[in-house]
C-alpha positions as a Markdown table, in Angstrom:
| # | Residue | x | y | z |
|---|---|---|---|---|
| 1 | Met | 98.5 | 121.9 | 61.3 |
| 2 | Glu | 96.0 | 120.2 | 63.6 |
| 3 | Arg | 94.0 | 117.7 | 63.2 |
| 4 | Phe | 90.0 | 118.8 | 62.9 |
| 5 | Thr | 89.0 | 115.5 | 64.6 |
| 6 | Ser | 91.3 | 115.8 | 67.8 |
| 7 | Trp | 90.1 | 119.4 | 68.3 |
| 8 | Ala | 86.3 | 118.0 | 67.6 |
| 9 | Thr | 86.9 | 115.4 | 69.9 |
| 10 | Leu | 89.0 | 117.4 | 73.0 |
| 11 | Val | 85.8 | 119.9 | 72.9 |
| 12 | Arg | 83.3 | 117.7 | 72.9 |
| 13 | Ala | 84.7 | 116.2 | 75.9 |
| 14 | Phe | 85.4 | 119.2 | 78.0 |
| 15 | Arg | 81.4 | 120.4 | 77.4 |
| 16 | Arg | 80.0 | 117.0 | 78.1 |
| 17 | Thr | 82.7 | 116.3 | 81.3 |
| 18 | Gln | 81.4 | 119.7 | 83.0 |
| 19 | Arg | 77.7 | 118.9 | 81.3 |
| 20 | Leu | 77.4 | 122.3 | 79.5 |
| 21 | Thr | 75.1 | 122.4 | 76.9 |
| 22 | Gln | 76.6 | 123.9 | 73.7 |
| 23 | Gln | 74.9 | 126.8 | 74.1 |
| 24 | Glu | 76.6 | 127.7 | 77.8 |
| 25 | Ala | 79.6 | 125.8 | 76.8 |
| 26 | Ala | 79.7 | 128.6 | 73.4 |
| 27 | Gln | 78.9 | 131.5 | 76.2 |
| 28 | Leu | 82.1 | 130.4 | 78.2 |
| 29 | Leu | 84.3 | 130.3 | 75.5 |
| 30 | Gly | 82.8 | 133.8 | 74.0 |
| 31 | Val | 81.5 | 132.3 | 70.0 |
| 32 | Ser | 78.5 | 131.2 | 69.0 |
| 33 | Gln | 76.9 | 128.0 | 69.2 |
| 34 | Pro | 76.8 | 127.3 | 66.0 |
| 35 | Thr | 80.3 | 128.2 | 65.9 |
| 36 | Leu | 81.1 | 125.2 | 68.7 |
| 37 | Ser | 78.4 | 123.1 | 67.0 |
| 38 | Arg | 80.8 | 123.2 | 63.7 |
| 39 | Trp | 84.5 | 122.9 | 66.5 |
| 40 | Glu | 82.7 | 119.5 | 67.5 |
| 41 | Ala | 81.2 | 118.0 | 64.3 |
| 42 | Gly | 85.1 | 118.5 | 63.0 |
| 43 | Arg | 84.3 | 120.9 | 60.2 |
| 44 | Gln | 86.0 | 123.8 | 61.5 |
| 45 | Val | 88.9 | 124.3 | 64.4 |
| 46 | Pro | 89.6 | 126.6 | 66.8 |
| 47 | Asp | 91.3 | 129.8 | 66.1 |
| 48 | Gly | 94.7 | 130.0 | 68.4 |
| 49 | Arg | 93.1 | 132.1 | 71.0 |
| 50 | Thr | 90.3 | 130.0 | 71.5 |
| 51 | Arg | 92.9 | 127.3 | 71.9 |
| 52 | Arg | 94.7 | 128.5 | 74.4 |
| 53 | Arg | 91.3 | 129.7 | 76.3 |
| 54 | Leu | 90.3 | 126.1 | 76.4 |
| 55 | Arg | 93.1 | 124.9 | 77.6 |
| 56 | Glu | 93.4 | 127.4 | 80.3 |
| 57 | Leu | 89.4 | 126.7 | 81.3 |
| 58 | Met | 90.1 | 122.7 | 81.3 |
| 59 | Glu | 93.8 | 122.6 | 83.4 |
| 60 | Thr | 91.5 | 125.1 | 86.0 |
| 61 | Leu | 88.6 | 122.6 | 85.7 |
| 62 | Thr | 90.8 | 119.5 | 86.2 |
| 63 | Gly | 92.8 | 121.1 | 88.9 |
| 64 | Val | 89.8 | 121.9 | 90.9 |
| 65 | Arg | 88.2 | 118.8 | 89.9 |
| 66 | Arg | 91.4 | 116.6 | 91.0 |
| 67 | Arg | 91.9 | 117.9 | 94.5 |
| 68 | Leu | 88.1 | 117.4 | 95.2 |
| 69 | Leu | 88.2 | 113.9 | 94.7 |
| 70 | Glu | 91.4 | 113.8 | 96.6 |
| 71 | Ala | 89.7 | 115.6 | 99.2 |
| 72 | Ile | 86.7 | 113.4 | 99.2 |
| 73 | Val | 88.9 | 110.2 | 99.3 |
| 74 | Thr | 91.8 | 111.4 | 102.3 |
| 75 | Gln | 88.6 | 112.2 | 104.6 |
| 76 | Ser | 86.4 | 109.5 | 103.7 |
| 77 | Pro | 85.2 | 106.9 | 107.3 |
| 78 | Val | 85.8 | 104.0 | 104.4 |
| 79 | Pro | 88.6 | 102.2 | 102.8 |
| 80 | Gln | 89.0 | 104.3 | 99.2 |
| 81 | Val | 92.1 | 104.4 | 97.1 |
| 82 | Leu | 92.0 | 107.5 | 94.3 |
| 83 | Met | 94.2 | 105.8 | 91.3 |
| 84 | Asp | 94.8 | 107.2 | 88.2 |
| 85 | Gly | 94.9 | 105.4 | 84.4 |
| 86 | Glu | 98.2 | 103.5 | 85.5 |
| 87 | Leu | 96.9 | 102.4 | 88.1 |
| 88 | Arg | 99.1 | 105.0 | 90.6 |
| 89 | Val | 98.0 | 105.8 | 93.6 |
| 90 | Leu | 96.9 | 109.4 | 94.2 |
| 91 | Gly | 95.5 | 109.3 | 97.3 |
| 92 | Leu | 93.6 | 107.1 | 99.6 |
| 93 | Ser | 91.6 | 107.4 | 103.0 |
| 94 | Glu | 93.1 | 106.4 | 106.9 |
| 95 | Pro | 90.7 | 103.3 | 107.3 |
| 96 | Phe | 92.6 | 102.0 | 104.0 |
| 97 | Ala | 96.3 | 102.4 | 105.4 |
| 98 | Arg | 94.9 | 100.5 | 108.6 |
| 99 | Leu | 93.7 | 98.3 | 107.0 |
| 100 | Leu | 97.2 | 96.9 | 105.7 |
| 101 | Asp | 98.4 | 98.4 | 108.6 |
| 102 | Arg | 100.7 | 100.8 | 106.6 |
| 103 | Pro | 101.5 | 104.6 | 107.2 |
| 104 | Ala | 99.1 | 106.3 | 104.0 |
| 105 | Gly | 102.1 | 108.2 | 102.8 |
| 106 | Glu | 103.8 | 104.7 | 102.1 |
| 107 | Leu | 101.6 | 103.7 | 99.8 |
| 108 | Val | 100.5 | 107.0 | 97.4 |
| 109 | Gly | 102.2 | 106.8 | 94.8 |
| 110 | Thr | 102.8 | 102.8 | 93.7 |
| 111 | His | 101.9 | 102.0 | 90.8 |
| 112 | Asp | 103.5 | 98.2 | 90.4 |
| 113 | Pro | 100.6 | 96.0 | 89.7 |
| 114 | Ala | 102.8 | 93.0 | 91.4 |
| 115 | Arg | 103.2 | 95.2 | 95.1 |
| 116 | His | 99.8 | 97.2 | 94.1 |
| 117 | Pro | 97.4 | 97.9 | 97.5 |
| 118 | Leu | 94.8 | 97.3 | 95.9 |
| 119 | Gly | 96.1 | 93.6 | 94.8 |
| 120 | Pro | 98.3 | 91.5 | 92.0 |
| 121 | Ser | 95.3 | 91.1 | 90.1 |
| 122 | Cys | 94.3 | 95.0 | 89.8 |
| 123 | Arg | 95.9 | 94.8 | 86.0 |
| 124 | Asp | 93.7 | 92.7 | 85.0 |
| 125 | Thr | 90.9 | 94.4 | 86.6 |
| 126 | Leu | 92.0 | 97.8 | 84.7 |
| 127 | Ala | 92.7 | 96.0 | 81.4 |
| 128 | Arg | 89.2 | 94.5 | 81.6 |
| 129 | Leu | 87.4 | 97.6 | 82.4 |
| 130 | Glu | 89.0 | 99.4 | 79.0 |
| 131 | His | 88.4 | 96.1 | 76.9 |
| 132 | Glu | 84.3 | 96.8 | 77.8 |
| 133 | Gly | 84.5 | 100.6 | 77.0 |
| 134 | Leu | 86.4 | 102.6 | 79.9 |
| 135 | Gly | 88.6 | 105.3 | 78.1 |
| 136 | Arg | 85.0 | 105.9 | 75.6 |
| 137 | Gly | 83.1 | 106.5 | 79.0 |
| 138 | Glu | 80.7 | 103.4 | 78.7 |
| 139 | Val | 81.6 | 101.8 | 82.4 |
| 140 | Ala | 79.7 | 102.7 | 85.3 |
| 141 | Phe | 81.2 | 100.9 | 87.7 |
| 142 | Ala | 82.8 | 97.4 | 88.0 |
| 143 | Glu | 83.0 | 95.0 | 91.5 |
| 144 | Cys | 86.0 | 93.0 | 91.8 |
| 145 | Tyr | 87.5 | 90.7 | 94.1 |
| 146 | Asp | 91.1 | 90.7 | 94.7 |
| 147 | Met | 93.5 | 89.2 | 97.4 |
| 148 | Val | 95.0 | 92.2 | 99.3 |
| 149 | His | 98.2 | 91.9 | 101.5 |
| 150 | Asp | 98.5 | 94.0 | 104.9 |
| 151 | Arg | 102.0 | 95.1 | 106.3 |
| 152 | His | 102.8 | 91.8 | 108.0 |
| 153 | Gly | 101.9 | 89.7 | 104.6 |
| 154 | Lys | 98.6 | 88.6 | 106.2 |
| 155 | Arg | 96.4 | 88.0 | 102.9 |
| 156 | Leu | 92.8 | 89.6 | 103.1 |
| 157 | Ala | 90.2 | 88.9 | 100.7 |
| 158 | Thr | 88.4 | 92.3 | 99.3 |
| 159 | Arg | 85.5 | 93.4 | 97.7 |
| 160 | Gln | 86.3 | 96.5 | 95.4 |
| 161 | Leu | 83.8 | 98.6 | 94.0 |
| 162 | Trp | 86.1 | 100.2 | 91.3 |
| 163 | Val | 83.7 | 103.7 | 90.0 |
| 164 | Pro | 85.9 | 105.7 | 86.9 |
| 165 | Val | 85.7 | 109.4 | 86.7 |
| 166 | Glu | 86.3 | 112.0 | 84.5 |
| 167 | Thr | 88.9 | 115.3 | 85.6 |
| 168 | Gly | 87.3 | 117.5 | 82.8 |
| 169 | Asp | 90.1 | 117.1 | 80.2 |
| 170 | Gly | 89.6 | 113.6 | 79.2 |
| 171 | Glu | 92.1 | 112.0 | 81.9 |
| 172 | Leu | 90.5 | 109.3 | 83.6 |
| 173 | Leu | 90.5 | 108.7 | 87.4 |
| 174 | Val | 89.6 | 105.5 | 89.3 |
| 175 | Arg | 88.1 | 105.6 | 92.7 |
| 176 | Ala | 87.9 | 102.5 | 94.7 |
| 177 | Glu | 86.1 | 101.5 | 97.9 |
| 178 | Val | 87.3 | 98.3 | 99.4 |
| 179 | Gly | 85.9 | 96.1 | 101.8 |
| 180 | Leu | 86.5 | 92.6 | 103.8 |
| 181 | Val | 85.1 | 89.6 | 103.0 |
| 182 | Asp | 85.6 | 86.3 | 104.2 |
| 183 | Glu | 87.4 | 83.9 | 102.3 |
| 184 | Ala | 84.1 | 81.9 | 101.4 |
| 185 | Ala | 82.7 | 84.2 | 99.8 |
| 186 | Tyr | 85.9 | 85.3 | 97.8 |
| 187 | Arg | 86.4 | 81.9 | 96.2 |
| 188 | Ala | 82.8 | 81.5 | 95.5 |
| 189 | Ala | 83.5 | 84.4 | 93.0 |
| 190 | Leu | 86.0 | 83.4 | 91.6 |
| 191 | Asp | 84.3 | 79.5 | 91.3 |
| 192 | Val | 81.4 | 81.2 | 89.4 |
| 193 | Gly | 83.8 | 83.5 | 86.9 |
| 194 | Ala | 82.7 | 86.2 | 88.9 |
| 195 | Arg | 85.9 | 87.7 | 89.6 |
| 196 | Val | 85.2 | 91.4 | 88.0 |
| 197 | Arg | 81.5 | 92.2 | 87.3 |
| 198 | Ile | 81.3 | 95.4 | 85.0 |
| 199 | Thr | 77.9 | 97.2 | 84.7 |
| 200 | Arg | 78.3 | 99.9 | 82.0 |
| 201 | Ile | 76.1 | 103.3 | 81.7 |
| 202 | Arg | 73.8 | 101.9 | 79.1 |
| 203 | Glu | 73.0 | 99.2 | 81.9 |
| 204 | Val | 72.2 | 101.7 | 84.7 |
| 205 | Val | 69.8 | 104.3 | 82.6 |
| 206 | Gly | 68.4 | 101.4 | 80.4 |
| 207 | Ile | 69.8 | 102.7 | 77.1 |
| 208 | Pro | 68.9 | 99.7 | 74.7 |
| 209 | Glu | 71.6 | 98.2 | 72.9 |
| 210 | Leu | 72.3 | 99.3 | 68.8 |
| 211 | Ala | 73.5 | 96.5 | 66.9 |
| 212 | Gly | 71.1 | 94.8 | 65.0 |
| 213 | Gly | 68.7 | 97.3 | 65.1 |
| 214 | Pro | 66.6 | 99.2 | 68.3 |
| 215 | Arg | 65.5 | 96.9 | 71.0 |
| 216 | His | 63.9 | 97.1 | 74.2 |
| 217 | Ala | 65.8 | 97.6 | 77.6 |
| 218 | Pro | 65.4 | 94.2 | 79.1 |
| 219 | Ala | 62.7 | 94.6 | 82.1 |
| 220 | Gly | 64.4 | 93.5 | 86.0 |
| 221 | Pro | 67.5 | 93.9 | 87.4 |
| 222 | Ser | 70.3 | 95.5 | 85.1 |
| 223 | Arg | 72.5 | 92.6 | 83.2 |
| 224 | Gln | 76.0 | 93.2 | 84.3 |
| 225 | Thr | 78.7 | 91.6 | 82.6 |
| 226 | Gln | 80.8 | 89.1 | 84.1 |
| 227 | Thr | 84.2 | 88.3 | 83.4 |
């Protein structure tokens, strides 16, 4: 027997990533809004026909969204990389391939952190993002610094902007935009402990912290988590 919570999470994630109201999602699935509400609350499990329908919709929408993301990245006029949750490179732009002086086809599929196109610290960056709520929809983006190597072994200091993107069925991808910086800026970021600066969604949209009771959102620029 399937657990109620697994389907509750799945239905809720599907609806939110597709930006649907409960009424819209219910119409799409051919059920009433109260029924869908019970699914999301874990009080009822979808029947077999609806579970199949939900999986088919997710697979269709996920495939389309993933292909769209790959197209956006590969055709970008600036250095960009698209990765899955294991840091496997799914696609990259031609400017990024030129930055490393390597063929794009040689880089797609790579995931070894020790030789990753985005630098040796990418695994640590991912771990920090996960600690800050990456898999829970809490991370808006992260600014990080890493040293990459081109085809000839030349070290290149980079500033990277990592943006998490959900495809529709809970799969998490990361789109990274890469820019060169001078080594002085790179060293300065390391010296002040800001190799990775994480901005959470609640900081962008002004949602106050709930721990210890309601609080007012801080005035001025968003506070960022430095790691």
